[in-house]
Residue, then its C-alpha position, 0 to 999 in steps of 0.5 A: m489637328a491631325r491631318a485626315i486623309v481618306v484612302t479610297s478606291g473605285k474597285g475593290g480588291v486593289g490593295k487599298t487596306t494594305i496600302t493604308a496599313n503600310l503608309g500608316r507604318m512608314l508615317g510612323i517610322l518617320g516619327r509621326r503619331v498616326l490613327l488608322i481608322d477602319t470605316d468599312m462597317g460590317l466588312n472590316n479588314l484593317d484589323v486583320a491586315l495588322n494582325i491585331e484582331k485578338k486584341v480588339v475589345f472595342d470599335i468605333v461604334d462603340v466610341l460614337a455610342g459613348r460605350c467606351r473612351l477613344k483610348q479604350a477602343i484604339v490598339e497599338d501596332v508593332v510600330p510605335g506611335v501608329y494606332v488603330l481604331p477597329s471598325a464593327h463587325t456587325y452594325d446598324d448603318s443608322n448608328i453612325s453618321a458623317a457628322a458624327l465621324r467628322g466630330l471624332i477626328d475634330t476631337l483627336a489630340g496627339f495625332d499627326f495623321c488619321l488615315l481612313d481605310c474607306p470602302a471600295g465603291i461609291e456607296v454611302g460608306f464611301h461618302r461617310a468616310v469622304t465627308a470626314a476628310d480633308e485629303a484623299l488617296v485613290v488607289t488604283t491597279p494598272h488595269v484599265s477596269a481599275l483605272k477607270d473606276a478610280d477616275k470616276v472616284v477622282a471625279i466625285l472627290k473634287t465635287y467635295k472640294i478634296k483634291p485627290l492624289l493617286v497610288l499605283n498599286r501592284v506595278r510590275g516593272d517587267l510588264v511595263l517595259s514589255a509594254d504589257m502593263v500600262a506605264p505610270a507615266d501614262v496613267k497621268g494622261l488617263i486620270s486627272a489626279p497627280l500621282a503621289g506614288v507607285v508601289p510594285d507587285d511584291d509577294a512579300v507584302g502579302i506574306y508579311g500582311n498576313t503575319g502583322k510584321a512590319l515589312p523589312k527595310s530591304n523590301d521593295g514594297y517597304k521602299a516604295t511605301m516610304i517614298l509615298a510617305k515622305n511625298i505625302l509628308y513633305g510635299s515631294e514628287i519622288i516616284y519609285d521606279a518599279t522597272k529599274k531592277y528589270r533594266g540591264f543585262f541581269g534585269r533582262l535575266k530576271r524579266a525572262a525568269k519572271r516570263s517562264g515562272 
């Protein structure tokens, strides 16, 4: 049976969908078969983030309504072994239930992971996706409002008997070193969930996302998300150090360039 992991956040705009897409790709690169499911009905973005929207013929509502089979609706990503079940562009909220979504996941065959891209916030879409999952990743940025919202989501997830893991996204190592951004080590004391990964703020992540291309191995976002994938896959606890390249003499030059930019 596939590991069903919901990727959620308390606040919109923290990069949840991008994390879902890139994490799925890293797991695929590690040889696992992965199904990414967009559960954000009516506001779907996963197909856009992976640049496959023009390939979409059927969606998750079509599958659950019996208008097509699952294999007719899923679209293969550029990374072998990674597939996407897109959400509906428009839909009646009564057409899909948590039980139906869970039933679909329980029938999956041949997949190692199922990542559910969850709507931001804690409305009905959140509860539907969480009910269908066994594990959870809570994505947040190191900003006070996002951290507070993430902590609320963590508390709700625990009522579902799901042990959440935290992913700290868009971390700027230069600001962490100058104490202008909350450090990953300090986040552990603010949110009652283990830190599973840190992903740096990297323009290339957005640029590659717009084209649908996979991140190059030399990219910092690639390295950080690969570490996150290995932590989830193997249970390791290695955390990417976003401050490393800003340390030392040349690091100080990079920090100065960032400030002047």
